[in-house]
mmJSON file of the N, C-alpha and C atoms, coordinates in Angstrom:
{"data_MODEL":{"atom_site":{
"group_PDB":["ATOM","ATOM","ATOM","ATOM","ATOM","ATOM","ATOM","ATOM","ATOM","ATOM","ATOM","ATOM","ATOM","ATOM","ATOM","ATOM","ATOM","ATOM","ATOM","ATOM","ATOM","ATOM","ATOM","ATOM","ATOM","ATOM","ATOM","ATOM","ATOM","ATOM","ATOM","ATOM","ATOM","ATOM","ATOM","ATOM","ATOM","ATOM","ATOM","ATOM","ATOM","ATOM","ATOM","ATOM","ATOM","ATOM","ATOM","ATOM","ATOM","ATOM","ATOM","ATOM","ATOM","ATOM","ATOM","ATOM","ATOM","ATOM","ATOM","ATOM","ATOM","ATOM","ATOM","ATOM","ATOM","ATOM","ATOM","ATOM","ATOM","ATOM","ATOM","ATOM","ATOM","ATOM","ATOM","ATOM","ATOM","ATOM","ATOM","ATOM","ATOM","ATOM","ATOM","ATOM","ATOM","ATOM","ATOM","ATOM","ATOM","ATOM","ATOM","ATOM","ATOM","ATOM","ATOM","ATOM","ATOM","ATOM","ATOM","ATOM","ATOM","ATOM"],
"id":[1,2,3,4,5,6,7,8,9,10,11,12,13,14,15,16,17,18,19,20,21,22,23,24,25,26,27,28,29,30,31,32,33,34,35,36,37,38,39,40,41,42,43,44,45,46,47,48,49,50,51,52,53,54,55,56,57,58,59,60,61,62,63,64,65,66,67,68,69,70,71,72,73,74,75,76,77,78,79,80,81,82,83,84,85,86,87,88,89,90,91,92,93,94,95,96,97,98,99,100,101,102],
"type_symbol":["N","C","C","N","C","C","N","C","C","N","C","C","N","C","C","N","C","C","N","C","C","N","C","C","N","C","C","N","C","C","N","C","C","N","C","C","N","C","C","N","C","C","N","C","C","N","C","C","N","C","C","N","C","C","N","C","C","N","C","C","N","C","C","N","C","C","N","C","C","N","C","C","N","C","C","N","C","C","N","C","C","N","C","C","N","C","C","N","C","C","N","C","C","N","C","C","N","C","C","N","C","C"],
"label_atom_id":["N","CA","C","N","CA","C","N","CA","C","N","CA","C","N","CA","C","N","CA","C","N","CA","C","N","CA","C","N","CA","C","N","CA","C","N","CA","C","N","CA","C","N","CA","C","N","CA","C","N","CA","C","N","CA","C","N","CA","C","N","CA","C","N","CA","C","N","CA","C","N","CA","C","N","CA","C","N","CA","C","N","CA","C","N","CA","C","N","CA","C","N","CA","C","N","CA","C","N","CA","C","N","CA","C","N","CA","C","N","CA","C","N","CA","C","N","CA","C"],
"label_alt_id":[null,null,null,null,null,null,null,null,null,null,null,null,null,null,null,null,null,null,null,null,null,null,null,null,null,null,null,null,null,null,null,null,null,null,null,null,null,null,null,null,null,null,null,null,null,null,null,null,null,null,null,null,null,null,null,null,null,null,null,null,null,null,null,null,null,null,null,null,null,null,null,null,null,null,null,null,null,null,null,null,null,null,null,null,null,null,null,null,null,null,null,null,null,null,null,null,null,null,null,null,null,null],
"label_comp_id":["UNK","UNK","UNK","UNK","UNK","UNK","UNK","UNK","UNK","UNK","UNK","UNK","UNK","UNK","UNK","UNK","UNK","UNK","UNK","UNK","UNK","UNK","UNK","UNK","UNK","UNK","UNK","UNK","UNK","UNK","UNK","UNK","UNK","UNK","UNK","UNK","UNK","UNK","UNK","UNK","UNK","UNK","UNK","UNK","UNK","UNK","UNK","UNK","UNK","UNK","UNK","UNK","UNK","UNK","UNK","UNK","UNK","UNK","UNK","UNK","UNK","UNK","UNK","UNK","UNK","UNK","UNK","UNK","UNK","UNK","UNK","UNK","UNK","UNK","UNK","UNK","UNK","UNK","UNK","UNK","UNK","UNK","UNK","UNK","UNK","UNK","UNK","UNK","UNK","UNK","UNK","UNK","UNK","UNK","UNK","UNK","UNK","UNK","UNK","UNK","UNK","UNK"],
"label_asym_id":["A","A","A","A","A","A","A","A","A","A","A","A","A","A","A","A","A","A","A","A","A","A","A","A","A","A","A","A","A","A","A","A","A","A","A","A","A","A","A","A","A","A","A","A","A","A","A","A","A","A","A","A","A","A","A","A","A","A","A","A","A","A","A","A","A","A","A","A","A","A","A","A","A","A","A","A","A","A","A","A","A","A","A","A","A","A","A","A","A","A","A","A","A","A","A","A","A","A","A","A","A","A"],
"label_entity_id":["1","1","1","1","1","1","1","1","1","1","1","1","1","1","1","1","1","1","1","1","1","1","1","1","1","1","1","1","1","1","1","1","1","1","1","1","1","1","1","1","1","1","1","1","1","1","1","1","1","1","1","1","1","1","1","1","1","1","1","1","1","1","1","1","1","1","1","1","1","1","1","1","1","1","1","1","1","1","1","1","1","1","1","1","1","1","1","1","1","1","1","1","1","1","1","1","1","1","1","1","1","1"],
"label_seq_id":[1,1,1,2,2,2,3,3,3,4,4,4,5,5,5,6,6,6,7,7,7,8,8,8,9,9,9,10,10,10,11,11,11,12,12,12,13,13,13,14,14,14,15,15,15,16,16,16,17,17,17,18,18,18,19,19,19,20,20,20,21,21,21,22,22,22,23,23,23,24,24,24,25,25,25,26,26,26,27,27,27,28,28,28,29,29,29,30,30,30,31,31,31,32,32,32,33,33,33,34,34,34],
"pdbx_PDB_ins_code":[null,null,null,null,null,null,null,null,null,null,null,null,null,null,null,null,null,null,null,null,null,null,null,null,null,null,null,null,null,null,null,null,null,null,null,null,null,null,null,null,null,null,null,null,null,null,null,null,null,null,null,null,null,null,null,null,null,null,null,null,null,null,null,null,null,null,null,null,null,null,null,null,null,null,null,null,null,null,null,null,null,null,null,null,null,null,null,null,null,null,null,null,null,null,null,null,null,null,null,null,null,null],
"Cartn_x":[63.36,62.702,61.854,62.227,61.651,60.424,60.037,58.974,57.825,58.484,57.712,57.4,57.925,57.774,56.592,56.898,56.096,54.137,54.563,52.989,52.375,53.303,52.866,52.053,53.026,52.434,51.008,50.923,50.186,48.463,48.79,48.078,47.613,48.466,48.272,46.822,47.012,46.122,45.213,45.267,43.781,42.456,43.336,42.636,41.855,43.039,42.274,40.913,41.396,40.195,38.841,39.192,38.114,37.355,37.831,37.34,36.588,37.024,36.206,35.136,35.549,34.178,32.837,33.462,32.111,31.65,32.498,31.98,30.912,31.443,30.325,28.959,29.164,28.033,26.933,27.743,27.003,26.16,26.639,25.969,24.776,25.172,24.186,23.117,23.057,22.615,21.405,22.039,21.547,20.349,21.055,19.772,18.638,18.893,17.728,16.682,17.657,16.385,15.45,14.271,13.006,13.449],
"Cartn_y":[38.707,37.457,37.572,38.007,37.515,38.386,39.495,39.971,39.07,38.675,37.538,36.64,36.187,34.63,35.456,36.463,36.562,37.188,37.997,37.88,36.669,35.457,34.576,33.868,33.935,33.303,34.057,35.514,36.337,35.662,35.912,34.801,33.766,33.023,31.476,31.73,32.716,32.563,32.915,34.079,34.87,33.905,32.763,32.193,31.084,30.721,29.512,30.292,31.568,32.361,32.534,32.475,32.45,31.24,30.196,29.354,28.975,29.151,29.04,29.947,31.095,31.803,31.322,30.951,30.3,29.318,28.286,27.178,27.489,28.559,29.066,29.596,30.305,31.204,29.883,28.689,27.537,26.702,27.06,26.108,26.788,27.976,29.43,29.246,28.979,29.216,28.083,26.805,25.072,25.486,26.185,26.299,27.29,28.159,29.505,28.514,27.985,27.143,26.49,26.23,24.968,24.079],
"Cartn_z":[-70.765,-70.842,-69.294,-68.335,-67.451,-67.106,-67.67,-68.126,-68.757,-69.888,-70.44,-69.702,-69.252,-68.301,-67.045,-66.483,-65.347,-66.117,-67.162,-68.171,-68.282,-68.937,-69.123,-67.875,-66.78,-65.348,-64.913,-65.378,-65.013,-65.729,-67.061,-67.892,-67.513,-67.333,-67.211,-65.68,-64.792,-63.349,-64.022,-64.711,-65.114,-65.853,-66.427,-67.276,-66.405,-65.579,-64.426,-63.726,-62.805,-62.336,-63.61,-64.564,-65.582,-65.704,-66.133,-65.858,-64.724,-63.29,-61.989,-61.941,-63.025,-62.918,-63.528,-64.923,-65.634,-65.214,-64.498,-63.897,-62.622,-62.051,-61.215,-61.822,-63.019,-63.759,-64.128,-64.752,-65.214,-64.021,-62.889,-61.892,-61.389,-61.373,-60.824,-62.023,-63.244,-64.73,-64.267,-63.721,-63.854,-62.702,-61.383,-60.304,-60.91,-61.564,-62.223,-63.072,-63.965,-64.93,-64.276,-65.004,-64.205,-64.605],
"occupancy":[1.0,1.0,1.0,1.0,1.0,1.0,1.0,1.0,1.0,1.0,1.0,1.0,1.0,1.0,1.0,1.0,1.0,1.0,1.0,1.0,1.0,1.0,1.0,1.0,1.0,1.0,1.0,1.0,1.0,1.0,1.0,1.0,1.0,1.0,1.0,1.0,1.0,1.0,1.0,1.0,1.0,1.0,1.0,1.0,1.0,1.0,1.0,1.0,1.0,1.0,1.0,1.0,1.0,1.0,1.0,1.0,1.0,1.0,1.0,1.0,1.0,1.0,1.0,1.0,1.0,1.0,1.0,1.0,1.0,1.0,1.0,1.0,1.0,1.0,1.0,1.0,1.0,1.0,1.0,1.0,1.0,1.0,1.0,1.0,1.0,1.0,1.0,1.0,1.0,1.0,1.0,1.0,1.0,1.0,1.0,1.0,1.0,1.0,1.0,1.0,1.0,1.0],
"B_iso_or_equiv":[0.0,0.0,0.0,0.0,0.0,0.0,0.0,0.0,0.0,0.0,0.0,0.0,0.0,0.0,0.0,0.0,0.0,0.0,0.0,0.0,0.0,0.0,0.0,0.0,0.0,0.0,0.0,0.0,0.0,0.0,0.0,0.0,0.0,0.0,0.0,0.0,0.0,0.0,0.0,0.0,0.0,0.0,0.0,0.0,0.0,0.0,0.0,0.0,0.0,0.0,0.0,0.0,0.0,0.0,0.0,0.0,0.0,0.0,0.0,0.0,0.0,0.0,0.0,0.0,0.0,0.0,0.0,0.0,0.0,0.0,0.0,0.0,0.0,0.0,0.0,0.0,0.0,0.0,0.0,0.0,0.0,0.0,0.0,0.0,0.0,0.0,0.0,0.0,0.0,0.0,0.0,0.0,0.0,0.0,0.0,0.0,0.0,0.0,0.0,0.0,0.0,0.0],
"pdbx_formal_charge":[null,null,null,null,null,null,null,null,null,null,null,null,null,null,null,null,null,null,null,null,null,null,null,null,null,null,null,null,null,null,null,null,null,null,null,null,null,null,null,null,null,null,null,null,null,null,null,null,null,null,null,null,null,null,null,null,null,null,null,null,null,null,null,null,null,null,null,null,null,null,null,null,null,null,null,null,null,null,null,null,null,null,null,null,null,null,null,null,null,null,null,null,null,null,null,null,null,null,null,null,null,null],
"auth_seq_id":[1,1,1,2,2,2,3,3,3,4,4,4,5,5,5,6,6,6,7,7,7,8,8,8,9,9,9,10,10,10,11,11,11,12,12,12,13,13,13,14,14,14,15,15,15,16,16,16,17,17,17,18,18,18,19,19,19,20,20,20,21,21,21,22,22,22,23,23,23,24,24,24,25,25,25,26,26,26,27,27,27,28,28,28,29,29,29,30,30,30,31,31,31,32,32,32,33,33,33,34,34,34],
"auth_comp_id":["UNK","UNK","UNK","UNK","UNK","UNK","UNK","UNK","UNK","UNK","UNK","UNK","UNK","UNK","UNK","UNK","UNK","UNK","UNK","UNK","UNK","UNK","UNK","UNK","UNK","UNK","UNK","UNK","UNK","UNK","UNK","UNK","UNK","UNK","UNK","UNK","UNK","UNK","UNK","UNK","UNK","UNK","UNK","UNK","UNK","UNK","UNK","UNK","UNK","UNK","UNK","UNK","UNK","UNK","UNK","UNK","UNK","UNK","UNK","UNK","UNK","UNK","UNK","UNK","UNK","UNK","UNK","UNK","UNK","UNK","UNK","UNK","UNK","UNK","UNK","UNK","UNK","UNK","UNK","UNK","UNK","UNK","UNK","UNK","UNK","UNK","UNK","UNK","UNK","UNK","UNK","UNK","UNK","UNK","UNK","UNK","UNK","UNK","UNK","UNK","UNK","UNK"],
"auth_asym_id":["A","A","A","A","A","A","A","A","A","A","A","A","A","A","A","A","A","A","A","A","A","A","A","A","A","A","A","A","A","A","A","A","A","A","A","A","A","A","A","A","A","A","A","A","A","A","A","A","A","A","A","A","A","A","A","A","A","A","A","A","A","A","A","A","A","A","A","A","A","A","A","A","A","A","A","A","A","A","A","A","A","A","A","A","A","A","A","A","A","A","A","A","A","A","A","A","A","A","A","A","A","A"],
"auth_atom_id":["N","CA","C","N","CA","C","N","CA","C","N","CA","C","N","CA","C","N","CA","C","N","CA","C","N","CA","C","N","CA","C","N","CA","C","N","CA","C","N","CA","C","N","CA","C","N","CA","C","N","CA","C","N","CA","C","N","CA","C","N","CA","C","N","CA","C","N","CA","C","N","CA","C","N","CA","C","N","CA","C","N","CA","C","N","CA","C","N","CA","C","N","CA","C","N","CA","C","N","CA","C","N","CA","C","N","CA","C","N","CA","C","N","CA","C","N","CA","C"],
"pdbx_PDB_model_num":[1,1,1,1,1,1,1,1,1,1,1,1,1,1,1,1,1,1,1,1,1,1,1,1,1,1,1,1,1,1,1,1,1,1,1,1,1,1,1,1,1,1,1,1,1,1,1,1,1,1,1,1,1,1,1,1,1,1,1,1,1,1,1,1,1,1,1,1,1,1,1,1,1,1,1,1,1,1,1,1,1,1,1,1,1,1,1,1,1,1,1,1,1,1,1,1,1,1,1,1,1,1]
}}}
């Protein structure tokens, strides 16, 4: 059980990071577009 909980926690953190990176990418695109 502990292993599953640990993996779920890691997945949650990765999703957070991914959303943050997608937001950064979106902002960069907005700056680059005319």
